[in-house]
C-alpha positions as CSV (number, residue, x, y, z in Angstrom):
1,M,-34.6,57.3,-21.9
2,R,-37.1,60.0,-20.4
3,I,-40.6,60.0,-21.7
4,Y,-42.5,63.1,-21.1
5,F,-46.0,62.6,-22.7
6,E,-48.1,66.0,-21.7
7,R,-45.2,67.0,-19.4
8,L,-43.9,69.3,-21.9
9,D,-42.8,72.1,-18.9
10,L,-40.3,69.3,-17.4
11,A,-39.2,68.7,-21.5
12,R,-38.6,72.1,-21.6
13,N,-36.9,72.8,-18.3
14,D,-34.7,69.8,-19.2
15,F,-33.6,71.1,-22.7
16,E,-32.9,74.7,-21.3
17,R,-30.4,73.2,-18.7
18,C,-28.8,71.5,-21.2
19,L,-28.3,74.5,-23.4
20,K,-27.2,76.7,-20.4
21,I,-24.2,74.1,-20.3
22,D,-23.7,74.0,-24.0
23,P,-25.7,76.8,-26.1
24,R,-24.8,75.2,-29.6
25,H,-26.2,71.7,-28.9
26,R,-28.1,71.0,-31.9
27,E,-30.4,68.1,-30.4
28,A,-31.5,70.1,-27.4
29,R,-32.0,73.3,-29.6
30,L,-34.3,71.1,-32.0
31,A,-36.0,69.3,-29.2
32,L,-36.9,72.9,-27.5
33,A,-38.2,74.5,-30.3
34,D,-40.2,71.4,-30.9
35,V,-41.6,71.7,-27.4
36,L,-42.2,75.4,-27.9
37,V,-44.6,74.8,-30.9
38,Q,-46.7,72.5,-28.9
39,M,-46.5,74.6,-26.2
40,K,-48.3,77.4,-28.6
41,E,-45.3,79.5,-28.5
42,P,-44.3,79.2,-32.2
43,A,-43.0,82.9,-32.6
44,Q,-39.9,81.7,-30.3
45,A,-39.5,78.4,-31.8
46,L,-39.3,80.0,-35.2
47,D,-36.5,81.7,-34.4
48,V,-34.7,78.6,-32.8
49,F,-35.2,76.7,-36.1
50,Q,-34.2,79.6,-38.3
51,E,-30.9,80.0,-36.6
52,I,-30.4,76.3,-37.3
53,V,-31.3,76.4,-40.6
54,D,-29.1,79.5,-41.3
55,E,-26.2,77.5,-39.9
56,D,-27.2,74.2,-42.2
57,P,-29.8,74.9,-44.8
58,S,-29.6,71.1,-45.5
59,D,-30.7,70.5,-41.8
60,H,-33.8,68.4,-42.5
61,A,-35.6,68.3,-39.0
62,A,-34.8,72.1,-38.6
63,V,-36.5,72.9,-42.0
64,L,-39.4,70.7,-41.0
65,G,-39.7,72.7,-37.9
66,L,-39.5,75.7,-39.6
67,A,-42.4,74.9,-41.7
68,R,-44.5,73.9,-38.4
69,A,-43.5,76.9,-36.9
70,N,-44.7,78.8,-39.6
71,R,-48.1,77.1,-39.9
72,S,-48.6,77.7,-36.4
73,L,-48.2,81.2,-36.7
74,G,-50.8,81.0,-39.7
75,H,-48.1,81.7,-42.2
76,D,-49.3,79.1,-44.3
77,E,-48.1,79.8,-47.7
78,K,-44.7,80.3,-46.5
79,A,-44.9,77.1,-44.7
80,L,-46.1,75.6,-47.8
81,K,-43.0,77.2,-49.8
82,I,-40.8,75.7,-47.0
83,I,-42.2,72.2,-47.3
84,E,-42.0,72.0,-50.8
85,T,-38.4,71.9,-50.7
86,L,-38.6,68.8,-48.5
87,S,-41.0,67.4,-50.6
88,T,-38.4,67.3,-53.3
89,S,-35.3,66.1,-51.1
90,D,-37.3,63.8,-49.0
91,P,-40.4,62.8,-50.7
92,D,-41.1,59.7,-48.9
93,K,-40.5,60.9,-45.3
94,P,-43.9,60.5,-43.5
95,E,-43.7,63.4,-41.4
96,V,-43.1,65.5,-44.3
97,Q,-46.0,64.0,-46.1
98,A,-48.2,64.7,-43.0
99,E,-47.0,68.4,-42.6
100,R,-47.7,69.2,-46.2
101,G,-51.2,67.8,-45.7
102,Q,-51.7,69.7,-42.7
103,I,-50.4,73.0,-44.7
104,L,-52.6,72.4,-47.3
105,F,-55.6,71.8,-45.1
106,E,-55.2,75.1,-43.5
107,L,-55.3,76.6,-47.0
108,K,-58.7,74.8,-47.4
109,R,-57.2,73.0,-50.6
110,Y,-58.6,69.7,-49.2
111,S,-58.5,67.2,-52.2
112,E,-54.7,67.9,-52.2
113,A,-54.7,67.8,-48.4
114,E,-56.4,64.2,-48.4
115,D,-53.9,62.8,-50.4
116,W,-50.6,64.1,-48.5
117,L,-52.5,63.5,-45.2
118,K,-53.2,59.9,-46.4
119,K,-49.9,59.5,-47.4
120,G,-48.2,60.6,-44.0
121,H,-50.8,58.3,-42.2
122,G,-50.1,55.2,-44.4
123,N,-46.5,55.5,-43.7
124,Q,-47.0,54.7,-40.2
125,V,-47.1,58.3,-38.6
126,F,-48.9,57.7,-35.3
127,D,-49.8,61.4,-34.7
128,G,-53.3,62.3,-33.6
129,T,-53.4,65.8,-35.0
130,T,-52.7,64.1,-38.6
131,V,-55.6,61.7,-38.2
132,Y,-57.7,64.3,-36.7
133,K,-57.0,66.5,-39.4
134,L,-57.7,63.6,-42.1
135,Y,-61.2,63.3,-40.2
136,L,-62.0,67.2,-40.9
137,C,-60.6,66.9,-44.3
138,L,-62.7,64.0,-45.3
139,K,-65.9,65.7,-43.6
140,E,-65.2,69.1,-45.7
141,L,-65.4,66.7,-48.8
142,G,-68.4,65.1,-47.6
143,K,-66.9,61.6,-47.3
144,T,-68.4,61.3,-44.0
145,E,-68.4,57.4,-43.5
146,E,-64.6,57.3,-44.4
147,A,-64.0,60.2,-42.1
148,E,-65.8,58.5,-39.0
149,K,-63.2,55.4,-39.3
150,Y,-60.4,58.1,-38.9
151,F,-62.1,59.6,-36.0
152,A,-62.4,56.1,-34.6
153,Q,-58.6,55.7,-34.9
154,K,-57.7,59.1,-33.2
155,E,-59.8,57.9,-30.4
156,S,-57.7,54.5,-30.3
157,M,-54.6,56.6,-30.2
158,E,-55.7,58.8,-27.5
159,R,-56.8,56.0,-25.2
160,D,-53.2,54.0,-26.0
161,A,-51.4,57.5,-25.3
162,K,-53.4,57.4,-21.9
163,R,-52.7,54.0,-21.0
164,L,-49.2,54.8,-22.1
165,K,-48.8,57.2,-19.5
166,A,-50.0,55.2,-16.8
167,L,-47.7,52.1,-17.7
168,V,-44.9,54.4,-17.5
169,Q,-45.9,55.3,-13.8
170,Q,-46.3,51.9,-13.1
171,L,-43.1,50.6,-14.4
172,A,-41.4,53.3,-12.3
173,E,-42.7,51.1,-9.0
174,H,-42.5,47.8,-10.7
175,P,-39.7,47.6,-13.1
176,R,-39.2,44.2,-13.3
177,D,-42.7,43.4,-14.6
178,S,-42.6,41.6,-17.6
179,S,-46.4,42.1,-18.3
180,L,-45.9,45.8,-18.1
181,R,-43.3,45.8,-20.3
182,H,-44.7,43.8,-22.6
183,E,-48.0,46.2,-22.9
184,T,-45.7,49.0,-23.3
185,G,-43.7,47.7,-26.2
186,A,-47.3,46.5,-27.6
187,I,-48.5,50.1,-27.7
188,L,-45.4,51.7,-29.2
189,L,-45.5,48.9,-32.1
190,R,-49.3,49.7,-32.8
191,A,-47.8,53.4,-32.9
192,G,-45.5,52.5,-35.5
193,N,-42.3,53.1,-33.3
194,E,-40.8,50.1,-33.9
195,S,-37.3,50.3,-32.6
196,E,-38.4,51.6,-29.3
197,A,-41.1,48.6,-29.1
198,L,-38.7,46.2,-29.9
199,R,-36.6,47.5,-26.8
200,W,-39.4,47.1,-24.3
201,L,-40.4,43.9,-25.9
202,N,-36.9,42.4,-25.6
203,S,-36.5,43.7,-22.2
204,A,-39.6,41.6,-21.3
205,L,-38.0,38.4,-22.5
206,T,-34.9,39.3,-20.7
207,L,-36.7,39.5,-17.8
208,D,-39.1,36.5,-18.4
209,P,-37.6,34.2,-21.4
210,N,-40.8,32.5,-21.6
211,Y,-43.1,35.2,-21.4
212,K,-45.5,33.8,-23.8
213,P,-47.4,36.7,-25.1
214,T,-44.4,38.7,-26.1
215,H,-43.2,35.7,-28.1
216,E,-46.5,35.5,-29.7
217,L,-46.4,39.4,-30.7
218,L,-42.8,39.1,-31.7
219,A,-43.6,36.1,-34.1
220,E,-46.3,37.9,-35.7
221,F,-44.3,41.2,-35.8
222,Y,-41.3,39.2,-37.9
223,R,-43.5,37.3,-40.0
224,S,-45.1,40.8,-41.2
225,K,-41.4,41.9,-42.1
226,G,-40.6,38.6,-43.8
227,E,-37.9,37.6,-41.4
228,I,-39.3,34.0,-41.3
229,Q,-36.3,32.9,-39.3
230,Q,-36.7,35.2,-36.3
231,A,-40.5,34.5,-36.6
232,E,-40.1,30.8,-36.2
233,A,-37.5,30.9,-33.3
234,H,-40.1,32.8,-31.4
235,E,-42.7,30.4,-32.6
236,R,-40.9,27.6,-31.2
237,R,-40.9,29.7,-27.7
238,V,-44.5,29.5,-28.0
239,R,-44.8,26.1,-28.0
240,G,-42.6,25.6,-25.1
241,E,-39.4,24.6,-27.0
242,T,-36.2,25.9,-25.6
243,D,-34.3,27.0,-28.9
244,P,-33.8,31.0,-28.1
245,P,-34.8,33.4,-30.5
246,S,-32.1,35.2,-32.6
247,S,-33.6,38.5,-32.2
248,G,-31.0,40.3,-29.9
249,S,-33.5,39.8,-26.9
250,G,-30.8,41.3,-24.8
251,R,-31.5,45.0,-25.8
252,G,-33.9,46.6,-23.2
253,H,-34.1,49.2,-20.9
């Protein structure tokens, strides 16, 4: 898995190369359009999203991207109509909830925006933009004390993102360092990216099956999920017992 962080230029080049080989590659088209939005080129992104939606109106990711591109272009009413279709078909999707909140914020419908942004954030959307919009929204509503809590969360996210970028660089030089893999997994777990976090944490245990911090973190994680058997297996390893955990710790990078 290639991780780009701020290197959107590298991501764009990779996806454009992929599309030269296969111009109809759906995932590459979606990924390129997402990058274009982030690179402040929403008009070009909109064309890509619209093309995919024309081919398959039920394509959730493309419809969501179309809403984001329209919002980035200042077409907020149109973006709201698009996102409302997803709110009907996929009401529990955190990315849909967060996007609807951001659109409502741009329309200055702050009370509604607060509700939708909180829904998205509460469903583990690790998105600094969403949290920052929630901070601004609460400020507009005069909820200053609550707003400051979200601002602190945004700053914490930014610190984690900066550290994660440094960890990837360190791992390139020290790929067998369990502590670096553990820290990467821990940050991703805080970010709500559970599947990727577990791969990194389990890869740390592949290199060092007795690495205590990872067993402690996985025990806590599985207990929070109600997966008591797996939690207890990691707790035994924390105590120095040799019964291997049943978490599939062979998965890794």
